[in-house]
N, C-alpha and C positions, 0 to 999 in steps of 0.2 A: 325408362326415358322420361324426360321431363319437359313440360311446355311452360314457358314463362310469359306472363301477360302483364304489361306495366301501363296501366292509365296514369296520366299526368295529374297531379293534385297539387294545392297550394303549399309551397314548402315541403312536400312530401312526394315520394314515389311509392306507390302501392304494388307490391310484388305478389302474383299468384303463381304457385307451383303445382302442377297437374300430374299426377301419376298416371301414365297411359298405359292400358294393358289391352291387347286385342281381345282377350276373353271377358275382362271385368268391365271394360269401358274407361272412362275418364274420372278420377277422383281428386278433387282439389284439396290440397293442404291448407291449413290455416294461413290467411293472408298476412305477409309480412310487410311492415311499414318501414321505409327508410327515410329518415329525416335528412332533407338536403340543406336546411338553414335558409333557403330562399327559393323562389320560382325556378323549376328545372324545365329544360326543353332539349330537343333533338336527342332523344334516348336511342341507343344503339346496342346490339348484343352481339356477341361473338362466342361460339361454341368451339371448345378446343379440349380433347381428351374427355375427362369427367367434370370439366369446369365450364362454367358460362361467365363471361366477363360482361358487365353491364355498365356502359358508359353514358354520361350525361353532361350537359353544360348547365350553369346557372347564369340566368339572365343579368341580374344586376351585379353579382360578383364577377362575371364574365370569366370564369374559370371552368376547367373540365375535371371532373372526378370519375371514379369508378369502383365497384365492389366486385367480388368473386363470389360464385355460388358454386359449390363442390358437392356433387353427388346428390343435388337438390337441398342441400343445406346452406343457409346463407351465412357467409363468413362476416361477422360483425365488424369490419373494419372498411373505412371509407379513405380512398387514396386519392391525392391530388396529381394530375398529370400537367397541367399548364395553366397560366393566367392569360387573360385577354382573348380567350378563344372566341371566334365568330361562328365558325361551323366545323364539325368533326366528322371523319369517315374512317373508322377502323376496318381492317380486313384481315383475314387469316390466310397465310399461304405458305407452300414449301418449296417456291420456285428457288429460293437460295440454297437448297439441300437440307434445310433445317425448319422445322414447323415454327412459323414466326407469326406474332401479331404485329401488323404494321398500323400504328396509330398516325393518320395524316390528319392536319388541322390547319386552319388559317386564323390569322389576328383580324381584328376588327380594322377596317379601312387600310390594309396592308396587301402588298402585291406579291407575297411570298407563300409558298406551300411548305409546311414544316413536317418533319417525321421524327417519331421515336419508335424504338423496336423493342419487343420482348420475346425471348425465346424459351421462357420458363412460365408461360401461361399467365402472365401478368404479375408475377411476383417482383420482378425487377424491370427496369427499363434503360434503354441506352439514353445518352444525352441528347439534346434537341439538335437536328441538322435541317439545313434548307436544302430541299430537292429542287426548287425551281423558284426563279424570280420572274414575274411577268410584267407586261406594260400597263396591267390594270388590276385594281382591286377586284376581290371575288365576293359574291353573294353565297353561293352554296357550292359544295364539292360532293362527289359520290364515287364510291370504288366498288369493284367486283373482281374476283380472281376467276379466270376461264382460259382455256386454249393456251396453258403455259405462261400467262402473263397476268400482272395486275394492271387493270384498265382504270383510268381516273378521268372524270369529266367535271367542268365547273361552269358557272355562269359568272359573267364579269359585271361589275357595277358601271364601268364605262364602256361605251360602244355597243353594249348589249350583244355580246359574243357567247357562243358555247364553245369552250376550249376542250381539247382531248390531249391526253398523253398516256404512255404505257411504260412497263419495265418488265424484262423477262429474267431478271435476276435479283430483283428487290434493292438494287444500288444505282444502277445506271438508267436513267429514264430518258426517253426520247424527247426531242424538242416539242414543245406544245403546238398544236394545229387549231386553227378556228374551223369547226366543222358545221356551224351555222351562224348566221348573222342577221341583224336587223336590216343592215344596209342592202343585203342581197334579197330582201323580203321573206326571209326563212323564218323570222321571229316577229313577234310584236315588241314594241318598245317596253323596256323595264321588265324583262322576264326575271324570274326569281328561282322557284324550287325545281330541283330535277332529281332523277334517280337512274341508275344504270343496273342493268342485269346481263347475265351472259350464260350461253350453253354452249361449250366447245368453241367453235369459231364464230358463232352468231352472237352479237351485241346488240342490246335494246337500250335505248335512252328516252325516257319519257320526261318531258319538262312542261312547265305551266307558264302560259303567256298571261300577261296582266289584263288582256282583253277578255280573258275568261274561257279559254279553251285549254285542252292537253293535246300534245302533239307527240309523236313518236319517230325517232330516228333509228335505222337499222344498219348494222355492218354483217355481211355474211363472210367476211375474209379476215376475221380476227382483228378488226381495227384498221386495216389498210385503206379501205374506202367506206364512206357513209352515204346513205340515202338521203334524199331530199325529206324534210319533216312531213309526216302523214298525220292529218287531223284525226283525232279520236272522239267521237261522240260529238254531241252538240248542246248548245246552251252552256250556261256558266259552269265552269269546273276547276277545282285546284287541288293541291297537295297530292300530286301522283305518288304511287308506291308500286314498285315492281317486285315480284318474287326474285330470288338470287338467279334462277335461270332465266329470267326474263319472259317467261311463258304466261304469267298472270299479272294484269295491271288493275289496280284499283285507284279511285280518286273520288273527292266529294263532289257532289253535283247538286 
């Protein structure tokens, strides 16, 4: 079993692979440096079979790239997925009947959510499709697969909404819904980062308010209804991160 840790560096991603054994403990292999050519941000990882796919975007080039790690060995190839990428949210799911990586992303100052699929662990990808057009541009999106669905949330640049949608087959997406808004006093103005996690029919959404707090929205019925936001902690906080099952929340305070 391998654990990957990726601190962000200037024009580089530093990758550490740890061999984990319950008898011997944790042994780190030599660090692997990935040259990105420019500042990288928003790194994401997907585990699929014996592979781990590592995604990132480059700030100034505004594009998305990825590499594959097979059985703990870095495959020394860097692949391009798209240009003009603002935010990205890959997720693995078998809801279509085939194990698939869904690479969801947005463009800068654009109101559409785009999708590319891979059914061979990132070796090849489908062409770009638009799953949804919104009345608003998006800041961030986040995804999770649980309860037989892929769930997607996002924060909008206009109107300061948190929007939600889901799919049970990977192709047909429900019309988006606003589940929290500044106008209803659910949010502070100019909210940005958010993350979603889920465990069976329970869904957890943590988001960052510009006023300096973290709040949590919960659904107990697989996305049919959502709670009012629940403030978490006190004092200035940002950059929320949820475990995949939504049971653990971390943030910077």
